[in-house]
C-alpha positions in Angstrom: 53.2 -17.4 59.4 49.6 -18.2 59.9 47.0 -17.4 57.3 47.2 -13.6 56.4 44.2 -11.5 57.3 44.7 -9.4 54.1 46.7 -10.1 51.0 47.7 -6.8 49.5 48.3 -6.9 45.7 50.7 -4.3 44.3 50.8 -4.3 40.4 54.1 -2.9 39.2 55.3 -1.6 35.8 58.0 1.0 35.4 57.3 3.0 38.6 60.8 3.3 40.0 60.2 7.0 41.0 57.2 6.2 43.3 57.6 2.5 44.3 59.5 2.9 47.5 57.0 5.4 48.9 54.3 2.9 48.1 56.0 -0.1 49.6 57.0 1.8 52.7 53.4 2.7 53.4 52.3 -1.0 53.0 55.1 -2.5 55.1 54.3 -0.1 58.0 50.7 -1.2 58.3 49.5 -1.6 61.9 47.8 -4.8 60.8 50.8 -7.0 60.8 49.1 -10.2 59.6 49.4 -9.3 55.9 51.1 -10.6 52.8 52.3 -8.2 50.2 52.1 -9.6 46.7 54.1 -7.5 44.2 53.6 -8.5 40.6 56.1 -7.0 38.2 54.6 -6.7 34.7 57.9 -6.8 32.7 59.4 -3.5 34.0 62.3 -2.2 32.1 63.5 0.3 34.7 64.7 -0.3 38.3 61.3 -1.4 39.7 62.2 -5.1 39.9 65.5 -4.3 41.6 63.6 -2.2 44.2 61.1 -5.1 44.7 64.0 -7.5 45.4 65.4 -5.2 48.0 62.1 -5.1 49.9 61.7 -8.9 49.5 65.0 -9.4 51.4 64.0 -6.9 54.1 60.5 -8.3 54.9 59.4 -11.9 54.5 55.8 -10.8 54.0 56.8 -9.4 50.6 56.4 -11.9 47.7 57.6 -10.9 44.3 56.1 -12.4 41.1 57.7 -11.6 37.8 56.2 -12.1 34.3 56.4 -10.7 30.8 54.4 -7.6 30.2 50.8 -8.5 29.6 48.9 -5.4 31.0 47.1 -4.4 34.2 44.2 -6.9 34.0 46.5 -9.9 33.7 48.8 -8.5 36.5 45.9 -8.1 38.9 44.6 -11.6 38.1 48.0 -13.2 38.7 48.3 -11.3 42.0 44.8 -12.2 43.2 45.3 -15.9 42.3 48.4 -15.9 44.5 46.6 -14.4 47.5 46.2 -16.7 50.5 44.7 -14.1 52.8 41.1 -13.9 54.1 40.6 -10.6 52.2 42.3 -9.1 49.2 43.4 -5.4 49.1 45.0 -3.4 46.3 47.6 -0.6 46.4 48.7 0.9 43.1 52.5 1.2 42.9 52.5 4.9 42.3 50.1 5.6 45.3 50.5 5.2 49.0 48.2 4.5 52.1 48.0 5.5 55.7 49.5 3.0 58.3 46.1 2.1 59.7 44.2 1.5 56.5 44.0 -2.3 56.4 43.5 -2.6 60.2 40.4 -0.4 60.0 39.0 -2.1 56.9 39.6 -5.6 58.2 38.0 -4.9 61.6 35.0 -3.4 59.9 34.8 -6.4 57.6 34.7 -8.7 60.5 32.3 -6.6 62.5 29.7 -6.6 59.6 30.7 -10.0 58.1 31.1 -8.1 54.9 32.0 -9.3 51.4 33.5 -5.8 50.7 34.5 -2.8 52.8 35.3 0.4 51.0 36.4 3.8 52.2 36.9 7.4 51.1 40.2 8.6 49.6 42.5 11.6 48.8 43.8 12.7 45.4 47.2 14.4 45.6 50.0 15.8 43.5 53.4 17.2 44.5 55.0 20.3 43.1 58.4 21.7 44.3 58.3 19.4 47.3 54.8 20.6 48.4 51.9 18.2 48.4 48.4 19.3 47.5 45.7 16.9 48.4 41.9 16.8 48.2 39.4 14.6 50.2 36.8 12.7 48.2 33.7 11.0 49.6 32.8 7.6 48.2 29.1 7.8 49.0 26.6 10.4 47.7 25.0 10.8 51.2 26.3 10.3 54.7 23.4 8.0 55.5 25.0 5.3 53.4 28.1 4.9 55.6 28.6 2.2 58.3 25.7 0.0 57.3 25.3 -3.1 55.2 24.2 -2.4 51.6 23.9 -4.4 48.3 22.9 -3.6 44.7 19.7 -5.6 44.8 18.2 -3.3 47.4 20.3 -0.1 46.8 20.6 0.5 43.1 22.0 3.9 43.9 25.4 2.5 45.0 26.3 2.3 41.3 26.5 6.1 41.4 29.0 6.1 44.2 32.7 6.9 43.4 34.3 3.9 41.5 37.6 3.2 43.2 38.6 -0.5 43.7 41.7 0.2 45.7 39.9 2.0 48.6 38.6 -1.3 49.8 39.2 -5.0 50.7 37.3 -8.0 49.2 36.7 -11.3 50.7 38.8 -13.8 48.9 36.1 -16.5 49.1 33.6 -14.2 47.6 35.9 -13.4 44.6 36.7 -17.0 43.9 33.2 -18.3 44.4 31.9 -15.8 41.8 34.8 -16.1 39.4 35.4 -12.4 39.5 38.3 -11.5 37.1 39.8 -8.5 35.5 39.5 -8.1 31.8 42.9 -9.1 30.3 42.8 -7.0 27.1 46.5 -6.5 26.3 47.7 -2.9 26.8 44.3 -1.7 27.8 43.2 0.9 30.3 40.1 1.3 32.5 40.1 -2.4 33.4 39.1 -1.4 36.9 35.6 -0.6 35.5 34.7 -4.3 34.8 36.0 -5.5 38.2 34.1 -2.8 40.1 30.9 -3.6 38.3 31.2 -7.3 39.0 31.9 -6.9 42.7 29.2 -4.3 43.3 26.6 -6.4 41.4 27.3 -9.7 43.1 28.2 -8.8 46.7 25.6 -9.4 49.3 27.1 -7.3 52.1 29.0 -4.1 51.2 30.0 -1.6 53.9 31.3 2.0 53.3 33.6 3.6 55.8 33.5 7.4 56.1 37.3 7.8 56.5 40.1 8.2 53.9 43.3 6.1 54.0 44.3 6.0 50.3 46.3 8.6 48.5 45.7 8.5 44.7 48.5 10.2 42.7 47.6 12.6 40.0 51.0 13.6 38.8 52.4 10.4 37.2 52.8 11.3 33.5 52.7 7.5 32.6 49.3 7.0 34.2 46.6 5.7 31.8 44.4 8.7 32.8 47.0 10.9 31.0 47.1 8.8 27.8 44.7 10.4 25.2 45.4 7.8 22.5 43.8 4.9 24.3 40.4 5.8 22.8 38.7 2.5 22.6 39.8 0.8 25.8 36.7 2.0 27.6 34.6 0.3 24.8 36.4 -3.0 25.3 35.7 -2.7 29.0 32.0 -2.1 28.7 31.8 -5.0 26.2 33.3 -7.1 29.0 30.7 -5.8 31.5 27.8 -6.6 29.2 29.1 -10.1 28.6 29.2 -10.5 32.4 25.6 -9.4 32.8 24.5 -11.7 30.0 25.9 -14.6 32.0 23.8 -13.6 35.0 20.1 -13.3 33.7 18.7 -12.1 37.1 21.3 -9.3 37.4 20.8 -8.4 33.7 17.1 -7.8 34.3 17.8 -5.8 37.4 20.7 -3.7 36.3 20.7 -3.4 32.5 19.4 0.2 32.6 22.1 1.1 35.1 24.7 -0.5 32.9 23.6 1.7 29.9 23.6 4.8 32.0 27.1 4.0 33.3 28.3 3.3 29.8 26.9 6.6 28.5 28.6 8.7 31.2 31.9 6.8 30.9 31.9 7.3 27.1 31.0 10.9 27.6 34.0 11.4 29.9 36.3 9.6 27.4 35.0 11.7 24.6 35.8 14.9 26.5 39.3 13.8 27.5 40.6 12.4 24.2 42.4 14.6 21.7 40.2 16.5 19.2 41.6 14.5 16.3 39.9 11.3 17.6 36.6 12.7 18.7 34.5 12.2 15.5 36.0 8.7 15.1 35.0 7.9 18.7 31.5 9.2 18.1 31.1 6.9 15.1 31.8 4.0 17.4 29.3 5.4 19.9 26.7 5.7 17.1 26.9 2.0 16.3 27.0 0.9 19.9 24.1 3.1 21.1 21.9 2.0 18.2 22.5 -1.6 19.2 22.0 -0.9 22.9 18.6 0.7 22.2 17.6 -2.1 19.9 18.3 -4.7 22.7 16.5 -2.6 25.3 13.3 -2.5 23.2 10.5 -1.1 25.3 12.8 -0.7 28.3 14.5 2.3 26.6 11.6 4.5 27.5 12.7 4.0 31.2 16.1 5.6 30.5 16.6 9.1 31.8 15.0 11.3 29.0 18.2 13.5 28.7 20.4 10.4 28.3 18.1 8.9 25.7 18.0 12.3 23.9 21.8 12.5 23.8 22.2 9.0 22.6 19.7 9.7 19.8 21.6 12.9 18.9 24.7 10.8 18.4 22.9 8.1 16.5 21.2 10.6 14.1 24.4 12.5 13.2 27.7 12.1 15.0 29.3 14.9 12.9 26.7 17.4 13.9 27.0 16.3 17.5 30.7 16.9 17.4 30.3 20.3 15.8 27.7 21.4 18.4 29.7 20.1 21.3 32.8 21.9 20.1 30.8 25.1 19.6 29.4 24.9 23.1 32.8 24.2 24.6 34.4 27.1 22.9 31.5 29.4 23.9 31.9 28.3 27.5 35.7 28.9 27.4 35.1 32.4 26.0 32.6 33.1 28.7 35.0 32.0 31.3 37.8 34.2 29.9 35.4 37.1 29.8 34.3 36.5 33.4 37.9 36.4 34.5 38.6 39.7 32.7 35.6 41.4 34.4 36.8 40.1 37.8 40.2 41.5 37.1 38.9 44.8 35.8 36.7 45.3 38.9 39.4 44.3 41.4 40.9 46.8 43.8 44.4 45.9 42.5 43.5 46.8 38.9 41.7 50.1 39.9 44.7 51.0 42.1 47.0 50.4 39.2 45.0 52.6 36.9 45.0 55.4 39.5 48.8 55.2 39.9 49.2 55.3 36.1 47.1 58.5 35.9 49.0 60.1 38.7 52.3 59.4 36.9 51.1 61.1 33.8 49.8 64.2 35.4 
C-alpha cells in the first residue's frame, strides 16, 4: 500500500463491550487510504482477541501490544508508529461517521493546514435507544472554514477542547516534538496535547460539521472516576513546563494558561467527591500563590473575577469550601422549590385536587 493519507490511532484498554462498534466505524471510512493503528494497553478482557480478529480481516489494521502504562504512553506509541500524512484519533469506546476522515483530509489539503478540527456529538444509550446532542467547537460561526492560529486569535483557546475531532499533520507533530504526558495511570492527558498543538500550529481550520460520537455511558471512563483528584494538576504542570521551553509562547499565552488552569481546577473541584474537596483546595492554594508570584505585575491583567476567586482560595481554603458548599446547597434547595411550584401550578396537579374533592363530597 502507498503512504496512507491518515493514520488513525485507536488506544485500547478493556473496552470489549464497545470496541467492535468503534472499529467497524473506522474500517468503513470512505477515505480508503488509511492505516488503523490499535495500541492495546495491557487489556485483561477480550479486547486484544477482538483486535486480532479485525487484524485478520483488514490488512490496514495494525495491532501493537504492550504492558499497561496509561493513556499518554499508549497515544505516544501509536503516534510514533504512524506513517500517514496526517494522524487522527478515535477512542475505542466511541465511533465516527463513515465520511469523517475524507472530509477532514480534503479540508486539510485545501487549506494546507497543520490541524483540521470539527464539531461532535455526545451520546448515551439506554434500553436500546440512543440519545445524542450536537456540540459546536467554535464560539462563533465566523471562525469556521478559515485559517486561524493562536498568535493572532487568542480566543481559540476558549473553543471546545477535543483532540479526537480532528487530524494533525504528522510532520508538524514530529517537528515540534509534541508528546502526550506519560504520567502512569493519569487522566486528562488530552489537555497537555491540546495546549501544545493549539499553541504551535500555524494553520488551524475548523469545520462546522460533526462526525465524532463521544460516549457518555462508559462507567470505566476517566470522567466518571472521582478519585483521580490530582491528575489535572500533573497535566497543568506539564503544560507550564512546555511553555517555559518556548519563551515567546510563554510571554504571549501565560495569562491564557493561568485562566485555563483556574477553570479546569474549578471543574475538577466540582466533580470530585466531597471528602476530597478541602484537600484539593489546599493544593490549589499553594499553586495559585506560586502562579501569582511568578506573574508579578502581569497578575493585574487577569480577569478580576478569576483573580478574586484565586485570592479567596489563597486566603482561606476552608472558608472557601464552606461558602461554596453553602451556595451549592442553597441552589439545590431553590431548584427543588421551583420544581415544586411548577408542579403545584400545573393543570395535572389542579385536576388531581379537583377530582379528590369530588370524591370526598
